N, C-alpha and C positions, 0 to 999 in steps of 0.2 A: 245280748240284744234284748230289748224290751218288747214284749208282745202284749198287745191290747186284747181286751176281751172279745172284740169282733174278730180279730185275727185267729184267736184260739178257736172260736166258734166255726169259722170257715175251714180251719185245719181239721177239726174233728168231723165236720160235715163231709169234707173231701175224702177223708180216710174211710168213713163209714160207707159213703157212696161207691167208692172204688172196691171196697171189700165185698159189698152186696153184688155189684155188677160182676165181679170176678166169680162169685159163688153161683150166680145165675148162668154165666157162660159154661161153668163146669157142670152144674146139675142138669142143665138142659142140653148138654152135648153140643155146645156151639163152638168149642175150642178147635175141633178138627176143621170145621168150615172157615174159621177166622183165626188162625194161629197168630198172626201179626197184631191184630187188634187185641187179642188176649194178652199178648206180650206187652202191648202199649199200656193196657190197663194195670197189668201187674207191676210195670216199671214205675207207674204213678203212685202205687202203694209204697213201693221202696223209697221213692222220691219224697213222699210226704213224711215218712219216718225219719229219713236222713236229715232233711232240711230242718225238721222241727227240733231234732236233737241237737243239731249245730247252733241253730238260733237260740235255743235255751241255755246252752252251756259252752258254746264255741266262740270263736273270734269272728270279726267281720271278714277278715281275709280268708279264713277257712270257709265261711258261708259263701263268699263271692266265687271262689274256685270251685267248690262243690256244686253250686248252682249252675256254673257254666259246663261243667263236665256232664251234669245230668240233663241240661238243656240241649247239648248236642246229641245225646242219646235220644232224647224225646223227639227232636226233629227227624232223626234217622228213622225211629220207629214210625212216625207219622208218614214219612215217605213210603215205608214198606207197606203201611195200611192203604195208602193211595193206590199203590200197585196191586195190592191184594183185591181191593174193590174193583179197580179197573179190569182186572183179570176176570172176575165174576161177571161184570157187566158186558164187556166187549169181546169175551172169549167163550161165549155159551156153548159152542161146539168143540172147544178145546184148542182152537187155532185162531190167532189174531188175523182179522181182516186187514189187508195191507193199507187201505185208505184210512181206516181208523187208527191203525198203529202209527202211521206217519203223522196223522193229526195229533195224537196223544204225545208223540215225541216233540212235535212243534209247540204244543201247549206247555210242556215241561221247560223247554229252552227258553220260550218267551217269559214264562213265570219267574225263572231264575234271573233273567236280565232285568226285568221290571223291579223285582225285589231288591236286587243289588243297587239299582239306581235310586230307589227310595231310601235305602239305608245310607247311601252315600250323600244324598241331598240333605237329609235330616241334620239339623244342628240344634240338639236340645240344650237349653241353658242348665248347666250343672256345675257343681263345685269341685268334683273330682273326675279324672279321666275314666275311672272304672264305671262311673254312673253313665257316662256318654257311651261307652262301649255296650253296656247292658241295654240301654234303650235302643241304640241302633241295631243291635243283634236281635232283640225281641221284635223290632219292626220288620226286620229282614224275614225271620221265620213266619211271622203272622201274615205278611204280605204273600209269601211263597205259598203257604197253606191255603189261604183264601183263594187265590188265583187257581190253584190246582183243583180244589174241590168244586168251586163254582164252575170252572171250565169243563170239568168231567161231568158234572150234572147237566150242563148245557149241551155238551157233545152227545150225551146219551139220550137226551130228548130229541136232538136233531136227527138221530138215526132211528128213532122210534123204539128204543129198548124199554122193556117193562120195569116198573119201579115199585111194585108191591111186594117186596121181599125184605128179608133182614138186611140184605146189602143196602137197600134204600134207606132203611132206618138208620144205619150207622153213618152212611154218607150225608144224610140230611142233618143229623145231629152235628157232625164234624163241620159241615158246611155252614150251618148257622153260626156255630161258635167262631169259626175262623173269620167270618165276616166282622162280627162284633169285636174279635180280637185285633183285627187290623185297624179298626176304627179307634179302639182304645189306645193302641200303640201309636197311632198318628197323633192322638191327643197328648200322649205321654212326651212325644218328641217336641210338641208345641209348648207344653207347660214346664217340662223338664223337672229337675230335682234341685231346687233351691233351698232356702232356709224353711219356706213354708211348703210342706209336702201333703197338704190336705187334698189338693186337686189330684195329685198322683195316687194317693191312697184311695180316694173315692172312686176313681176309674178303675183301679185294680180290684176293688170290692165288687164293682158292678160286673166286671168280666168273670169273676169267680162265681157270682150268682148265676150268670148265664150258663157257665159251664156245669154247675150243679143241676141246673134244670135240664140240661142235655143228658147228663148222667142218669137222672131220674127217668127221662124218656126212654133211654137205652135199656134200663132195668125192666120197664114195663113191656116194651116192644119185643125185646129178646126173650122175655119169659113166655110171651105168647107164641103160638105156632104160626108159622108164616103160611100164606095160602099155598096149597099143595100144587106143585107143577107136574104136568103130565110128562112122564119120561118117553123120549123118543125110541122107538124100536130100533135095533141094531142096524137093519138094512136101511131104514129112513135116514139114520145118522150118516151112514156111509154115502148115500145118495146126496145129501146135503152138502157133505164135504167135497164130493166130486163137482157138484153144481158150483160151489163157491170157487173151486179152482178154475173151472171153465170161464166163470164171469171175470175173474181177475186176468186170465189169459186174454180174453176179449177186450177188456179195458186197455190192457197194455197195447194190443194190436191197433186199436183205435187211436190211442194217443200217438203211437210212432207214425201212423199215417198222417195225422193231423199236423205233425211237425215237418212232414216232407214238403 
């Protein structure tokens, strides 16, 4: 496969960015707090190496299948990162609030349904069936991630949870990238992959540039210390858990009475 100078530049920048971010996560002891995000970044390092090696000396078929195996792994890790961030945001006392948990499950179900519908409706003009599958699959994953991250941010703002932490930095970066990603993939589904691939390539380069900016943002923000949070005394922690249980019981009682 032929690689242009710009593609090589983006590949090198992506590799250097992920290696630097992985180093920051390790040296600043963020791995324990964000194990799934660390695994996501590490997988991107391996993904860059594998795809570059295959693109340089492999076949198109090998690149296609490797790309999709790694893409499935990438989506799976992103979903794990979503759960990891949501746990930090919506489970500050170690227990999920029932209303928030149900809202989050509803958000996930709706996101999957909308992403499937968008991928099904898309009809990109392509020369090969593999290209159509690739574009539809990318649109599905981009739509799913953008809905989850934007919905999670909106839900956290609604319940009034704080966003001045490393959790916020990671979520904001992924949220911005996922929104740009779904716009790029929607444009890909419109332009498709015909004989002239300039529009497809230009959009892909724009998306990579945004992701590199997000990577630089993570490097800077995760290197810095997050604002210190005051740790609750053990007794106050137990009291809050008890209060949360009483509130949930009271809400259930009110709902059952209102239905009678």
